[in-house]
C-alpha positions as CSV (number, residue, x, y, z in Angstrom):
1,X,-51.5,13.8,8.8
2,X,-50.5,15.8,5.5
3,X,-49.0,13.7,2.1
4,X,-47.5,15.5,-0.7
5,X,-49.6,16.0,-3.4
6,X,-48.2,14.2,-5.6
7,X,-47.0,11.0,-3.3
8,X,-46.7,8.1,-5.5
9,X,-47.2,9.9,-9.0
10,X,-44.4,8.4,-10.3
11,X,-42.8,4.7,-9.4
12,X,-39.5,3.9,-10.6
13,X,-37.4,0.7,-11.4
14,X,-37.9,-2.7,-10.7
15,X,-34.0,-3.3,-11.3
16,X,-32.5,-6.8,-11.0
17,X,-30.3,-8.3,-8.3
18,X,-26.9,-5.2,-7.7
19,X,-24.5,-7.6,-6.7
20,X,-21.2,-8.5,-8.5
21,X,-23.0,-10.2,-11.1
22,X,-25.5,-8.1,-12.7
23,X,-24.4,-7.0,-16.3
24,X,-24.5,-3.2,-15.1
25,X,-24.7,-1.2,-12.0
26,X,-28.5,-0.6,-12.2
27,X,-28.5,1.1,-8.9
28,X,-26.9,4.5,-10.3
29,X,-29.3,4.1,-13.0
30,X,-33.0,3.7,-9.9
31,X,-30.6,6.4,-8.0
32,X,-30.7,9.0,-10.6
33,X,-35.0,7.7,-11.6
34,X,-35.1,9.4,-8.3
35,X,-33.1,12.3,-7.9
36,X,-35.4,13.3,-11.0
37,X,-38.9,12.3,-9.2
38,X,-37.8,14.2,-6.1
39,X,-37.1,17.2,-8.3
40,X,-40.1,17.5,-9.8
41,X,-42.1,16.8,-6.4
42,X,-42.9,12.9,-6.8
43,X,-42.0,10.0,-4.4
44,X,-40.4,6.8,-6.2
45,X,-40.3,2.9,-4.8
46,X,-37.5,1.3,-5.9
47,X,-38.5,-2.4,-6.0
48,X,-35.5,-5.4,-6.7
49,X,-36.9,-8.2,-9.0
50,X,-34.1,-10.3,-8.7
51,X,-34.1,-11.3,-12.8
52,X,-37.0,-13.0,-11.6
53,X,-40.7,-12.4,-14.0
54,X,-43.1,-13.2,-10.8
55,X,-41.0,-11.1,-9.1
56,X,-41.9,-8.2,-11.7
57,X,-45.7,-9.1,-12.1
58,X,-46.0,-9.0,-8.3
59,X,-44.6,-5.7,-8.1
60,X,-46.2,-3.8,-11.3
61,X,-49.3,-4.7,-9.8
62,X,-48.7,-3.9,-6.7
63,X,-47.5,-0.3,-8.3
64,X,-51.0,-0.6,-10.1
65,X,-53.4,-0.2,-6.4
66,X,-51.1,3.1,-5.8
67,X,-51.6,5.0,-9.1
68,X,-48.1,5.3,-9.9
69,X,-47.7,7.1,-12.9
70,X,-45.0,4.7,-14.3
71,X,-42.9,2.0,-14.2
72,X,-39.0,2.2,-15.0
73,X,-37.9,-1.9,-15.7
74,X,-34.0,-0.8,-14.6
75,X,-32.1,-3.8,-15.7
76,X,-31.4,-6.2,-18.8
77,X,-33.8,-8.4,-19.6
78,X,-33.5,-12.3,-19.6
79,X,-35.0,-15.1,-21.2
80,X,-37.7,-17.1,-19.6
81,X,-39.7,-20.2,-19.9
82,X,-43.0,-18.7,-22.3
83,X,-45.4,-19.4,-19.8
84,X,-44.2,-16.9,-17.2
85,X,-43.1,-14.1,-20.4
86,X,-46.4,-14.2,-21.7
87,X,-48.2,-13.2,-17.9
88,X,-45.8,-10.5,-17.7
89,X,-46.4,-9.1,-21.1
90,X,-50.0,-9.3,-20.2
91,X,-50.0,-7.7,-17.1
92,X,-47.5,-4.8,-18.7
93,X,-49.8,-4.6,-21.7
94,X,-52.6,-4.4,-18.8
95,X,-51.7,-0.9,-16.8
96,X,-50.3,0.7,-20.3
97,X,-53.8,0.5,-21.2
98,X,-54.8,2.1,-18.1
99,X,-52.6,5.0,-18.5
100,X,-49.5,3.9,-16.6
101,X,-46.5,4.7,-18.2
102,X,-43.8,1.6,-19.1
103,X,-39.5,2.5,-19.6
104,X,-37.2,-0.1,-20.1
105,X,-33.8,0.6,-20.2
106,X,-32.5,-1.8,-22.0
107,X,-33.9,-5.1,-24.3
108,X,-36.9,-6.4,-22.6
109,X,-39.9,-9.0,-24.1
110,X,-42.8,-6.8,-23.4
111,X,-44.1,-3.6,-25.6
112,X,-42.5,-0.9,-23.7
113,X,-40.9,3.0,-24.5
114,X,-37.2,2.3,-24.6
115,X,-34.5,4.0,-23.7
116,X,-30.9,3.0,-24.1
117,X,-26.9,3.3,-25.3
118,X,-27.4,0.4,-27.6
119,X,-24.6,-1.4,-25.8
120,X,-21.9,0.4,-28.0
121,X,-19.2,0.1,-25.3
122,X,-18.0,-3.5,-26.1
123,X,-17.7,-2.4,-29.4
124,X,-15.5,1.1,-28.7
125,X,-13.4,-0.5,-26.6
126,X,-12.3,-3.4,-28.7
127,X,-11.6,-0.5,-32.0
128,X,-9.8,1.3,-29.2
129,X,-7.5,-2.2,-27.7
130,X,-7.2,-3.0,-32.2
131,X,-6.1,0.8,-32.6
132,X,-3.2,0.0,-29.7
133,X,-1.7,-2.7,-31.8
134,X,-3.5,-6.0,-30.4
135,X,-4.6,-8.1,-33.1
136,X,-5.2,-11.4,-31.0
137,X,-8.3,-10.3,-28.3
138,X,-10.3,-13.0,-26.3
139,X,-13.5,-11.6,-25.0
140,X,-15.1,-13.2,-21.7
141,X,-19.2,-13.2,-21.9
142,X,-21.6,-12.4,-19.8
143,X,-24.8,-14.4,-18.3
144,X,-26.4,-16.8,-20.9
145,X,-29.8,-15.5,-21.6
146,X,-29.1,-12.3,-20.4
147,X,-29.7,-9.5,-23.3
148,X,-27.3,-7.5,-23.0
149,X,-24.5,-9.9,-22.6
150,X,-25.8,-11.1,-26.1
151,X,-25.4,-7.5,-27.3
152,X,-22.2,-6.7,-26.1
153,X,-20.6,-9.7,-27.4
154,X,-22.1,-9.0,-30.7
155,X,-20.3,-5.7,-30.0
156,X,-16.9,-7.6,-29.6
157,X,-17.2,-9.2,-33.1
158,X,-18.6,-6.5,-35.0
159,X,-15.5,-4.9,-34.3
160,X,-13.3,-8.2,-35.0
161,X,-15.1,-8.9,-37.9
162,X,-14.4,-4.7,-39.6
163,X,-10.8,-5.4,-38.5
164,X,-11.0,-8.9,-40.4
165,X,-9.5,-10.6,-37.0
166,X,-10.8,-13.9,-35.3
167,X,-12.8,-13.9,-32.7
168,X,-12.8,-16.2,-29.6
169,X,-15.8,-15.7,-27.4
170,X,-14.9,-17.6,-23.4
171,X,-18.3,-18.5,-21.6
172,X,-18.6,-16.5,-18.4
173,X,-21.5,-15.3,-16.7
174,X,-20.7,-12.3,-15.2
175,X,-18.7,-12.5,-11.8
176,X,-15.2,-12.3,-11.1
177,X,-14.5,-16.4,-10.6
178,X,-15.7,-16.8,-14.0
179,X,-13.1,-13.9,-15.2
180,X,-10.1,-16.3,-13.2
181,X,-11.6,-19.7,-14.8
182,X,-11.5,-18.3,-18.7
183,X,-8.4,-16.8,-18.2
184,X,-6.8,-20.6,-16.6
185,X,-9.2,-22.1,-19.7
186,X,-6.5,-20.1,-22.1
187,X,-3.7,-20.0,-20.9
188,X,-4.1,-23.8,-21.0
189,X,-4.6,-23.7,-24.9
190,X,-0.7,-22.4,-24.8
191,X,-1.6,-19.4,-27.1
192,X,-2.7,-16.6,-24.9
193,X,-3.9,-13.6,-26.4
194,X,-3.2,-10.0,-27.1
195,X,-5.7,-8.6,-24.6
196,X,-8.7,-9.8,-22.9
197,X,-11.9,-8.1,-22.5
198,X,-15.0,-8.9,-19.5
199,X,-18.1,-8.9,-20.8
200,X,-18.1,-6.3,-17.3
201,X,-15.6,-4.6,-14.8
202,X,-16.1,-7.8,-12.7
203,X,-15.2,-10.1,-14.7
204,X,-12.3,-8.1,-16.0
205,X,-10.9,-8.1,-12.1
206,X,-11.3,-12.1,-12.2
207,X,-9.4,-12.1,-15.2
208,X,-6.4,-9.9,-14.0
209,X,-6.0,-11.4,-10.7
210,X,-5.9,-15.2,-12.6
211,X,-2.8,-13.9,-15.2
212,X,-1.1,-12.0,-12.1
213,X,-1.0,-15.6,-9.9
214,X,0.4,-16.4,-13.3
215,X,3.0,-14.5,-13.4
216,X,1.7,-12.4,-16.4
217,X,3.3,-8.7,-16.6
218,X,-0.3,-6.4,-17.4
219,X,-0.4,-4.9,-19.4
220,X,3.8,-5.9,-20.9
221,X,2.3,-9.3,-21.8
222,X,-1.3,-9.2,-21.9
223,X,-4.4,-6.4,-21.8
224,X,-7.1,-6.3,-19.9
225,X,-10.3,-4.0,-20.3
226,X,-13.8,-4.7,-18.5
227,X,-17.2,-2.5,-19.6
228,X,-19.6,-0.8,-16.9
229,X,-16.9,2.5,-15.8
230,X,-17.6,0.9,-11.9
231,X,-16.1,1.7,-9.2
232,X,-14.7,-1.5,-8.6
233,X,-12.6,-0.8,-12.5
234,X,-11.4,2.8,-10.1
235,X,-10.3,1.3,-7.5
236,X,-8.0,-2.0,-9.2
237,X,-7.0,0.9,-12.4
238,X,-8.3,-1.1,-14.8
239,X,-9.0,0.4,-18.5
240,X,-13.2,0.3,-19.0
241,X,-15.3,1.6,-21.2
242,X,-18.2,3.7,-19.0
243,X,-22.0,3.1,-19.9
244,X,-24.3,6.5,-19.3
245,X,-26.1,5.4,-16.9
246,X,-27.1,8.7,-15.0
247,X,-27.9,9.9,-18.3
248,X,-30.6,6.8,-18.6
249,X,-32.3,6.9,-15.4
250,X,-32.5,10.8,-15.6
251,X,-34.1,10.3,-19.3
252,X,-36.7,7.4,-17.9
253,X,-37.6,9.4,-15.2
254,X,-38.1,12.6,-16.9
255,X,-40.1,10.2,-19.8
256,X,-42.4,9.5,-17.2
257,X,-42.9,12.3,-15.6
258,X,-43.9,14.3,-18.9
259,X,-44.7,11.7,-21.1
260,X,-46.4,13.6,-23.5
261,X,-43.0,15.8,-24.3
262,X,-42.8,14.5,-28.2
263,X,-38.7,14.3,-27.7
264,X,-36.7,14.7,-24.7
265,X,-33.8,17.4,-25.3
266,X,-32.6,16.8,-22.4
267,X,-33.1,15.3,-18.2
268,X,-34.8,17.4,-15.7
269,X,-31.5,17.1,-13.8
270,X,-28.3,16.2,-15.6
271,X,-25.3,15.1,-13.7
272,X,-22.8,17.1,-12.3
273,X,-20.0,18.6,-14.7
274,X,-21.7,17.0,-17.7
275,X,-23.7,17.8,-20.5
276,X,-26.7,16.8,-21.5
277,X,-27.1,13.9,-23.6
278,X,-28.3,13.6,-26.8
279,X,-30.8,11.7,-28.3
280,X,-31.7,9.9,-31.6
281,X,-35.8,9.6,-31.8
282,X,-36.6,6.3,-33.6
283,X,-39.6,6.3,-35.1
284,X,-42.1,3.9,-33.1
285,X,-42.6,0.8,-34.7
286,X,-46.2,0.0,-33.5
287,X,-48.5,2.7,-31.9
288,X,-47.3,0.8,-28.4
289,X,-43.9,3.0,-28.1
290,X,-41.5,4.5,-28.9
291,X,-37.8,3.7,-28.9
292,X,-35.1,6.5,-27.8
293,X,-30.8,5.7,-28.4
294,X,-29.1,8.1,-26.5
295,X,-26.1,9.4,-29.2
296,X,-23.6,6.5,-28.9
297,X,-20.7,8.4,-26.5
298,X,-19.1,5.3,-24.9
299,X,-16.6,7.0,-22.5
300,X,-13.4,5.0,-21.9
301,X,-11.4,5.1,-19.1
302,X,-7.8,4.6,-20.5
303,X,-5.5,3.0,-17.7
304,X,-1.9,1.3,-17.9
305,X,-3.9,-2.4,-17.9
306,X,-3.7,-1.6,-22.0
307,X,-0.8,-0.2,-22.6
308,X,0.1,3.0,-24.5
309,X,-3.2,4.8,-25.0
310,X,-3.6,6.2,-28.7
311,X,-2.8,9.5,-30.1
312,X,-6.2,11.3,-29.9
């Protein structure tokens, strides 16, 4: 049997479970990693860690036995117990010391090369709603202890603070049900907001469902928006802020393939009809990791659920 000479020269991913509670579509990032690796003659292995540090550790150890060139953690980090976190940190440190590239596409608890977009979507989306004239904007939060949920909430709060507006954060967990329950809670308070932002598109769709069942017109009475730019948002014509998932995946794979590159001017395989991303490399805080932040170019798909679009 003849095998490719570059077989298993790159191993991609370890995304969290891909389901309605996922804060973003890690499947897209993993697919782009795979596309870039294939173009370079490499093979990828995509693993599902289900947001479990022990499974991540098992996957990394398995990839180590294959002499993988690198591993990309595609999902957002989550706060877990200290013992599991320390074990994961030791495992990652071991493979990095042996030459394996480790890249994460979101905030994690271990040293790695980080490629992120600074979670600008929530801030940009909130600013967009404020420009439309909304002043009472509620935010349905994501899953507790998930770093991306915290970053999106902070982005919303920053935009509200900048506009000298009071923020209203309702607990959620990235699911449609949490969006529905949050709206029921808001309406029961007797002072419904002008607009509602879901921490992801699924949450926003749940909010839309509850509003419509209550006889509230969207966007005449209340505007609704989500985060993610998912297919679900397109199906229901939801206004959504899209994350640069293609750029994230392509940049991560490129870095594994060519880790010695001083800067990443563009990925090997930019997505169709899109410019290669701009990069703002930051000086590493130590000798172990680098942090590359994609330029904040969050794209807002403007649809009727937020009222009349602003003039651009």
